[in-house]
C-alpha positions in Angstrom: -143.2 51.3 182.4 -141.1 50.8 185.5 -141.0 53.9 186.3 -144.9 53.4 187.3 -143.5 51.0 190.1 -140.2 52.3 190.8 -139.7 53.2 194.4 -137.5 53.2 197.1 -137.4 51.2 200.6 -138.2 52.8 203.8 -135.1 51.4 205.3 -133.1 54.2 202.9 -135.9 57.0 203.3 -135.4 57.0 206.8 -131.4 56.2 207.3 -131.3 60.4 205.7 -128.0 61.4 204.1 -124.7 62.8 205.8 -122.4 65.5 205.1 -123.8 68.1 202.7 -127.3 66.6 201.8 -128.0 66.5 205.4 -129.8 68.9 207.6 -129.7 69.4 211.2 -132.4 68.8 213.2 -132.2 72.1 215.2 -136.1 72.8 215.6 -138.2 71.7 218.2 -142.1 71.1 218.7 -143.3 74.8 219.8 -141.1 75.3 216.4 -142.5 73.5 214.5 -146.7 74.8 216.3 -145.8 78.2 215.1 -144.9 77.4 211.8 -147.9 76.2 210.9 -149.8 78.5 213.2 -147.7 80.7 210.3 -148.8 79.6 207.7 -152.5 78.8 208.4 -153.5 82.0 209.6 -152.4 84.8 206.9 -154.9 87.1 205.8 -157.5 84.2 205.8 -158.8 84.8 208.9 -159.0 89.0 208.1 -161.6 88.6 204.9 -162.3 84.7 204.7 -165.3 85.2 207.5 -166.7 88.3 205.7 -167.0 85.5 202.4 -168.1 82.3 204.0 -171.0 84.8 206.1 -171.9 86.0 202.7 -172.8 82.2 202.0 -173.6 80.2 205.0 -174.7 83.5 207.5 -174.3 82.5 210.9 -174.2 78.9 209.4 -170.2 80.1 208.4 -169.6 77.9 212.0 -170.5 75.3 210.5 -168.5 76.0 207.2 -165.0 76.4 209.5 -166.0 72.9 211.3 -166.3 71.2 208.7 -163.5 72.4 206.6 -161.4 72.2 210.0 -162.5 68.6 209.9 -161.7 67.7 206.6 -158.1 69.1 207.1 -158.0 67.2 210.5 -158.1 64.0 208.7 -155.5 64.7 206.0 -153.5 65.9 209.1 -153.8 62.5 211.0 -152.4 61.0 208.2 -149.6 63.7 207.3 -148.3 63.1 211.2 -148.3 59.5 210.4 -146.2 60.1 208.4 -144.1 62.3 209.3 -143.0 60.2 212.2 -142.7 56.9 210.1 -140.3 58.4 208.3 -138.5 61.4 209.6 -137.1 62.8 206.5 -137.8 66.6 204.3 -140.1 66.2 201.5 -143.9 66.4 203.1 -146.4 64.6 200.8 -143.3 64.0 198.2 -141.6 61.6 200.3 -144.5 59.5 201.6 -145.7 59.4 197.8 -142.4 58.1 196.5 -141.6 55.8 198.9 -145.3 54.5 198.7 -146.9 55.0 195.4 -143.5 55.2 193.3 -141.7 58.1 191.4 -143.7 58.7 188.7 -147.0 59.7 191.2 -144.1 61.3 193.5 -143.0 63.6 191.3 -146.9 64.4 190.5 -147.1 65.0 193.8 -144.1 67.3 194.2 -145.2 69.1 191.1 -148.4 69.6 192.9 -146.8 70.8 196.0 -144.1 73.0 194.3 -147.8 75.1 192.5 -149.0 75.6 195.6 -146.0 77.1 197.4 -145.3 79.4 194.7 -148.6 80.7 193.8 -149.3 81.4 197.5 -145.6 83.0 197.9 -145.8 85.3 195.1 -150.1 85.3 196.0 -149.4 86.7 199.7 -146.2 89.0 198.5 -148.1 90.9 196.0 -150.9 91.4 198.9 -148.2 92.1 201.4 -147.3 94.9 198.5 -150.6 96.5 199.2 -150.5 96.9 202.6 -147.2 98.5 201.9 -147.6 100.6 199.6 -151.0 101.7 201.3 -149.0 102.0 204.3 -146.4 104.2 203.0 -148.5 106.9 201.6 -149.7 107.7 204.4 -146.4 108.3 205.2 -145.9 110.7 202.5 -143.7 108.6 201.0 -145.1 107.2 197.6 -144.4 105.5 195.4 -144.7 105.0 191.4 -147.4 102.7 190.0 -144.6 101.3 187.2 -142.5 99.9 190.6 -145.7 98.9 192.8 -147.3 96.7 189.5 -146.8 94.4 187.4 -146.7 94.6 183.4 -150.8 93.1 183.2 -151.5 95.9 186.1 -149.9 98.8 183.8 -147.0 99.1 186.1 -143.0 97.6 185.1 -142.2 95.5 188.0 -143.3 94.9 192.0 -140.7 95.6 194.1 -141.9 95.8 197.5 -143.5 92.3 196.4 -139.7 91.1 195.5 -138.2 93.4 198.4 -140.6 91.2 200.8 -139.2 87.9 199.0 -136.2 88.8 199.2 -135.7 89.7 203.1 -137.5 86.6 203.8 -135.1 84.9 201.5 -132.4 86.5 203.6 -133.7 85.0 206.7 -133.9 81.8 205.5 -130.4 81.9 204.6 -129.6 83.1 208.1 -130.8 79.4 208.9 -133.9 77.6 209.9 -134.1 77.9 213.9 -132.6 81.8 213.7 -136.2 82.1 211.2 -137.6 80.0 213.5 -137.6 82.0 216.1 -138.3 85.1 214.4 -141.1 83.3 213.2 -142.4 82.4 216.2 -142.1 86.1 217.2 -144.8 87.2 214.7 -147.1 84.6 214.9 -147.3 86.0 218.7 -147.8 89.4 217.6 -150.4 88.2 214.7 -152.4 86.3 217.9 -152.3 88.9 219.8 -154.7 91.1 217.6 -156.7 88.2 217.1 -157.3 88.2 221.0 -157.5 92.5 221.1 -160.4 91.9 218.7 -162.5 89.4 220.5 -161.7 91.3 223.7 -164.0 94.0 221.9 -166.4 92.0 219.9 -167.6 89.5 222.7 -169.1 92.2 225.0 -171.3 93.3 222.0 -172.9 89.8 221.0 -175.8 89.6 220.3 -177.6 85.7 219.9 -180.0 87.8 217.3 -177.7 87.8 215.0 -177.6 83.7 214.9 -181.3 83.8 213.8 -182.1 82.2 211.3 -178.7 80.1 211.3 -178.6 78.2 208.5 -180.4 80.8 205.8 -179.7 79.3 202.9 -179.9 75.4 204.3 -176.2 73.0 203.5 -176.2 73.9 199.4 -178.5 76.0 197.3 -177.8 78.3 194.1 -178.8 81.7 193.4 -178.2 83.9 190.1 -175.1 86.3 190.6 -175.5 88.8 187.6 -176.4 86.2 185.5 -174.4 83.7 186.8 -175.4 80.8 188.8 -173.9 80.8 192.1 -173.1 78.3 195.1 -174.2 79.0 198.2 -175.0 77.5 202.0 -172.6 75.6 204.6 -171.2 73.2 201.9 -170.2 75.4 199.5 -169.0 78.3 201.9 -166.5 75.2 203.5 -165.2 74.8 200.4 -163.6 78.8 200.1 -162.7 78.0 203.7 -160.8 74.7 203.6 -158.2 77.5 201.7 -157.7 79.2 205.2 -156.9 75.8 206.6 -153.9 74.7 204.6 -150.2 75.4 205.4 -150.0 72.9 208.2 -148.2 70.5 205.3 -145.1 73.2 205.6 -144.6 71.5 209.2 -143.9 67.9 207.5 -141.4 69.6 205.7 -138.9 70.3 208.8 -139.3 66.0 209.3 -135.4 66.4 209.3 -134.9 69.2 211.2 -136.9 68.3 213.6 -135.0 67.2 217.2 -136.9 64.4 218.0 -139.9 63.8 214.7 -141.3 60.7 216.4 -142.9 63.4 219.2 -142.4 66.9 217.6 -144.2 66.4 214.0 -147.3 64.6 215.3 -148.1 68.0 218.1 -146.6 70.4 215.1 -148.6 69.0 212.8 -151.9 68.4 214.4 -151.3 70.7 217.7 -151.3 74.1 214.8 -154.5 72.0 213.1 -156.0 71.8 216.4 -155.2 75.8 217.8 -155.8 77.3 214.4 -159.8 75.7 214.1 -160.0 76.7 217.9 -159.4 80.2 216.7 -161.0 80.9 213.3 -164.7 79.7 215.0 -164.1 82.1 218.1 -162.8 85.1 216.1 -165.8 84.2 213.6 -168.3 83.4 216.9 -167.4 86.9 217.8 -167.8 89.3 215.0 -171.0 87.5 214.0 -172.5 87.8 217.2 -171.0 91.8 217.2 -172.5 92.3 213.6 -174.9 91.2 211.4 -174.0 88.7 208.7 -175.0 91.0 206.6 -172.7 93.6 207.1 -169.6 91.5 207.1 -170.1 90.4 203.5 -170.3 93.5 202.5 -167.0 94.4 204.0 -163.5 94.2 202.4 -161.9 94.3 206.2 -164.4 92.6 208.0 -162.7 92.0 211.4 -161.6 96.0 211.5 -165.2 96.9 210.4 -166.6 95.1 213.1 -164.0 97.2 216.0 -164.7 100.4 214.1 -168.6 99.7 214.3 -167.5 99.2 217.7 -166.2 102.8 218.0 -162.4 101.9 218.6 -160.3 103.6 215.3 -157.4 102.7 216.8 -158.1 99.1 217.8 -159.4 98.7 213.8 -156.1 100.0 212.9 -153.9 98.1 215.2 -156.0 94.4 214.0 -155.8 96.1 210.4 -152.0 96.7 210.7 -151.7 93.0 212.0 -152.5 91.6 208.6 -148.9 93.4 207.7 -147.1 91.3 210.3 -149.4 88.1 209.1 -148.1 88.3 205.5 -144.1 87.7 206.0 -145.0 84.7 207.8 -146.8 82.5 205.5 -144.7 84.0 202.6 -141.3 82.2 204.9 -143.3 79.4 206.4 -144.4 77.9 202.4 -141.3 79.3 200.9 -139.0 77.1 203.6 -141.4 74.3 203.0 -141.0 75.0 199.1 -137.2 75.2 199.4 -136.9 71.7 201.3 -138.9 70.1 198.8 -137.2 70.9 196.1 -133.4 69.8 197.9 -135.4 66.8 197.9 -136.5 66.5 194.8 -133.0 67.2 193.8 -131.6 64.9 196.2 -133.1 61.6 194.6 -132.0 63.0 191.2 -136.0 64.2 189.8 -134.0 67.9 190.2 -130.0 68.3 189.5 -128.1 66.8 192.5 -125.8 70.2 192.7 -128.8 72.2 194.6 -129.0 70.0 197.0 -126.3 70.9 199.5 -126.6 72.2 202.5 -124.3 75.3 203.8 -121.8 73.8 206.6 -122.2 77.5 208.6 -126.3 77.7 208.2 -127.7 73.9 208.5 -130.0 75.6 205.4 -129.7 74.6 201.5 -128.6 78.4 200.2 -128.3 77.2 196.5 -131.7 76.0 196.7 -133.5 78.7 198.5 -131.9 81.3 196.7 -133.7 79.0 193.6 -136.4 79.0 194.8 -136.6 83.2 195.9 -135.9 83.8 192.7 -138.8 81.6 191.1 -141.7 83.9 193.2 -139.6 86.7 192.9 -140.2 86.3 189.4 -143.9 85.1 189.8 -144.7 88.0 191.8 -142.7 90.9 190.1 -144.3 90.2 187.0 -147.0 87.7 186.5 -151.1 87.9 187.1 -152.3 85.9 190.3 -155.8 86.3 189.5 -156.4 83.2 187.9 -153.6 81.2 188.6 -153.8 81.4 192.9 -155.9 79.5 192.9 -153.5 77.0 191.1 -152.5 76.8 194.5 -155.6 75.3 196.2 -155.8 72.6 192.9 -151.9 71.5 194.8 -152.9 71.2 198.2 -155.8 69.1 197.2 -154.4 67.0 195.1 -151.4 66.2 197.8 -153.7 65.6 200.3 -155.3 62.6 198.6 -151.8 61.6 197.7 -151.2 61.6 201.4 -154.3 59.6 202.4 -153.9 56.9 199.7 -150.0 56.9 201.0 -151.2 56.0 204.7 -153.7 53.5 203.6 -150.8 52.0 201.4 -148.5 51.4 203.7 -150.4 50.3 206.6 -151.5 47.1 203.7 -148.0 46.8 202.6 -146.7 47.1 205.9 -148.1 47.2 209.4 -145.6 45.8 211.6 -143.6 48.6 210.8 -142.7 50.8 214.0 -145.2 53.8 213.8 -144.3 56.4 216.6 -147.7 58.2 215.7 -150.5 56.1 214.7 -153.4 57.4 213.4 -156.6 56.0 214.7 -159.3 54.2 212.7 -156.9 54.4 210.0 -159.4 52.5 207.7 -161.7 55.6 208.2 -159.2 57.9 208.1 -157.4 57.1 204.8 -160.6 57.1 202.4 -162.5 60.6 204.6 -159.1 62.6 203.5 -159.6 61.6 200.2 -162.8 61.9 200.0 -163.2 64.3 201.6 -160.4 66.0 199.3 -161.8 65.3 196.3 -165.1 66.5 196.7 -163.4 70.3 197.7 -161.1 69.5 193.7 -163.9 68.6 191.4 -166.0 72.1 193.1 -163.4 74.3 192.3 -164.2 76.4 189.2 -163.1 74.1 185.3 -160.7 76.9 184.4 -158.5 75.9 187.7 -159.0 72.1 186.7 -157.8 73.2 183.2 -154.6 75.0 184.3 -154.1 72.3 186.8 -154.1 69.7 183.9 -151.7 71.6 181.6 -149.7 73.2 185.0 -149.1 69.2 185.4 -148.9 68.4 181.4 -145.6 70.1 181.5 -145.1 68.9 184.2 -144.1 65.7 182.8 -142.4 66.8 180.0 -139.5 68.3 182.5 -139.7 64.4 184.2 -139.6 62.5 180.9 -136.8 65.1 180.3 -134.5 64.7 183.6 -136.0 62.9 185.7 -137.6 59.9 184.3 -133.5 59.0 183.1 -131.5 60.7 185.9 -133.1 59.6 189.2 -131.3 57.5 191.5 -133.9 54.9 191.2 -133.0 55.2 187.3 -129.1 54.9 188.0 -130.1 52.3 190.3 -130.9 49.5 188.2 
């Protein structure tokens, strides 16, 4: 049972590999902030305001604040651990150092589930936008090439196409892909600024009364089923519009000054996105009664159309097409780095943990990630398994909170370039907050999570248990 306790030293993790197993430090803090904002702000900002308003009414403002607060606790833990261990791998690496190889495998597998499903789901969403855009230009793709077998088609070509484009961009080089991502982030933030500029002049305080029509938490019956409503249930849904900042920590080994840049990237992107969400939500509810917002599949564009500006509405709707590839880029980047580090640690074949001499990126792992994600996007249904991404994220956040506490108690004297204030509150708050949200997930999602990890454990005992670097060092 030694595999339950074997773990590397913090010094070994801090002194990362040289040569073909070492990533290049090419990213500064603005790149990392843009990476975080690119991952966090996607289609959620365009749709979840309506969903949240339907559950909480104007109280959705508090839901955004609560969801952001839970994520801030996790982000503070991430910031300390990332600056303390400037190695790629995110929550997997922190769990590896604090909780051991076995827990790290579970966390790494959770992150791979999260990133894979998010990339695939977003690619399928982009396919829908792209197909509609082409239809408007008179170019009609057959259903067989725009839908998977589950939807009556053969293969979702646009979804696989955008994944291939993003993978190619990542393969060119980390700095180059980060620069493109930063530009696209500016474009979609400009679209949100346009929305606020149009909606705020129509602000009506009466739309915020009553502020919490469904209370903190209550229930109602919809189509014979009991549905949770109120500020807290809305927060558990809206939470999933925030995660993505963990992709910043996967860039630890490529940050020029990780002791400073990682904390700025993680916390900076969280603060920026929380402020943006609340401003946009306030502008949307102020311009349109929450019932109308909840009834729309594209609430922001609906607000602008209602205010008599169809051109701006089209521009805001079109910004979703810009937003989606930045999410794919950030999550595929993060997934390839987690794959890379797990391979470097021997939990996956070490042949995958090589960095290309010219580009400085792990080409083999980038393309392996693209093939895996593309297969899911091209062929498999995502409506139910997409929630696995949420479960994986929450499991990783819980592990990060636990790692923060364990390392503070086990090694309190170690240098910490960024020290989380009140760690004895932040750590438990991250664990309890994410644990609560995990248990509010649908029961079938929790079952799928357990099944997926059972498969993951089979893979661990078939390979990593015997082949890992820690096993070989015994």
